C-alpha positions in Angstrom: 218.5 122.2 89.9 220.1 125.6 89.6 220.6 127.6 92.8 220.2 131.2 93.9 221.6 133.5 91.2 224.6 135.7 91.9 223.8 139.3 92.7 226.6 140.5 90.4 225.0 138.8 87.5 221.6 140.2 88.3 222.9 143.7 88.7 224.3 143.9 85.2 221.0 142.8 83.5 219.6 145.7 81.4 217.3 143.7 79.1 214.8 141.0 79.9 213.3 139.0 77.0 210.3 136.8 77.6 208.7 133.9 75.8 204.9 134.1 75.8 203.1 130.7 75.8 204.3 128.8 78.8 206.1 131.8 80.4 203.9 134.9 80.4 200.8 132.6 80.1 200.1 129.2 81.4 200.4 127.9 77.8 196.8 127.2 77.3 194.9 128.6 74.3 191.2 129.3 74.4 189.2 129.3 71.2 185.7 130.8 70.9 182.8 129.5 68.7 183.9 132.0 65.9 187.5 130.7 66.0 188.8 133.7 68.0 191.8 132.8 70.2 192.4 134.1 73.7 195.2 133.9 76.3 195.2 134.8 80.0 198.0 136.9 81.4 198.7 137.3 85.1 198.2 140.9 86.3 200.9 140.6 89.0 203.4 139.5 86.4 202.5 142.6 84.4 202.9 144.8 87.4 206.3 143.3 88.1 207.4 144.2 84.6 206.2 147.8 85.0 208.1 148.0 88.3 211.2 146.6 86.7 211.0 149.3 84.0 210.3 152.2 86.3 212.6 151.4 89.2 215.5 149.5 87.6 215.5 151.0 84.1 215.4 147.5 82.5 214.3 147.2 78.9 211.8 144.6 78.0 211.1 142.5 74.9 208.9 139.6 73.9 210.0 136.6 71.7 207.4 134.1 70.7 207.3 131.2 68.2 203.6 131.9 67.6 202.0 134.9 65.9 202.4 138.0 68.0 199.1 139.7 67.2 197.4 138.1 70.2 200.0 139.5 72.6 200.3 143.0 71.1 197.6 144.6 73.2 199.2 143.2 76.4 202.6 144.4 75.3 201.2 147.9 74.6 199.7 148.0 78.1 203.1 147.1 79.5 205.1 149.5 77.3 206.9 146.6 75.7 207.9 147.9 72.2 210.2 145.1 71.1 208.0 142.2 70.1 209.1 139.4 67.8 206.6 136.8 66.7 206.5 133.8 64.6 210.1 133.1 65.4 211.4 129.6 64.7 215.0 130.6 65.2 215.0 132.0 68.7 218.8 132.1 68.9 219.2 134.4 66.0 216.1 136.4 67.0 217.4 137.2 70.5 220.7 138.4 69.0 218.7 140.8 66.8 216.6 141.9 69.8 219.7 142.7 71.7 221.0 144.8 68.8 217.7 146.6 68.4 217.6 147.3 72.2 221.2 148.5 72.2 222.1 146.0 75.0 224.7 143.3 74.6 223.6 139.7 75.3 226.1 139.7 78.2 223.6 142.1 79.9 220.5 140.3 78.9 218.2 137.7 80.5 215.7 135.4 78.8 212.9 133.3 80.4 211.6 130.4 78.4 209.9 127.1 79.0 210.4 124.7 76.1 213.0 123.1 73.9 212.5 125.7 71.2 213.7 128.3 73.7 217.0 126.6 74.3 219.0 128.4 71.6 218.0 131.8 73.1 218.5 130.6 76.7 222.1 129.6 75.8 223.0 133.0 74.5 222.2 135.3 77.4 224.0 136.2 80.6 221.0 135.0 82.8 218.7 132.2 81.6 215.6 131.3 83.6 212.4 129.3 83.4 209.1 128.8 85.2 208.8 125.9 87.6 206.8 123.9 85.1 209.1 124.3 82.2 210.2 121.2 80.1 212.8 119.1 81.9 215.4 119.8 79.1 215.1 123.5 79.9 215.1 123.0 83.7 218.4 121.2 83.4 220.1 124.0 81.5 219.0 127.3 82.9 220.8 129.4 85.5 217.6 129.9 87.6 214.2 128.3 88.0 211.3 130.2 89.5 209.4 128.5 92.3 206.2 129.6 90.5 204.5 128.2 87.4 204.1 129.9 84.0 201.3 132.5 83.9 201.1 132.2 87.7 203.8 134.4 89.0 207.0 133.1 87.5 207.6 136.4 85.6 206.8 138.4 88.8 209.4 136.4 90.8 212.0 137.1 88.1 211.2 140.8 88.3 211.5 140.7 92.1 214.9 139.1 92.2 216.1 141.7 89.6 214.6 144.5 91.6 216.2 143.3 94.8 219.6 143.3 93.1 219.3 146.5 91.1 217.0 148.8 93.1 215.1 148.7 96.5 212.8 145.7 96.9 210.4 145.6 98.4 209.6 149.2 98.0 209.3 151.5 101.1 
């Protein structure tokens, strides 16, 4: 199991890219009687992302293998402009996100939870996963949150980056 990340690595992170299902959410999909789909996002994860933007100047992006239309409203609320959906080639997609963000992969982090995230996780300076990620992912990432997906894993990532790059907790 990966240990505590090095502060020097965390300090250089200027871009955080997140998977959605199984990272920003608990991975469950809810379907209504009319076929409408819903996902639940943790408000504290979102607040952590806003704090990361405001106090550490970190750019944010979302990379999902599913259609992105369900997450667009949440991304707008969080001022996340770089959203890539329906991506089956996450390695190539994260390269393009880094180009679009103007941040090299050597200064990027990615949090994902399943085997389809491995190509992207292998390309960034700091790879991470929620506690309940697939075993294949847990074996490869640089850091594993103590919290589960959709239940504070993203917030914990934000807090370790804030502690390295800014003042955390705030005064």
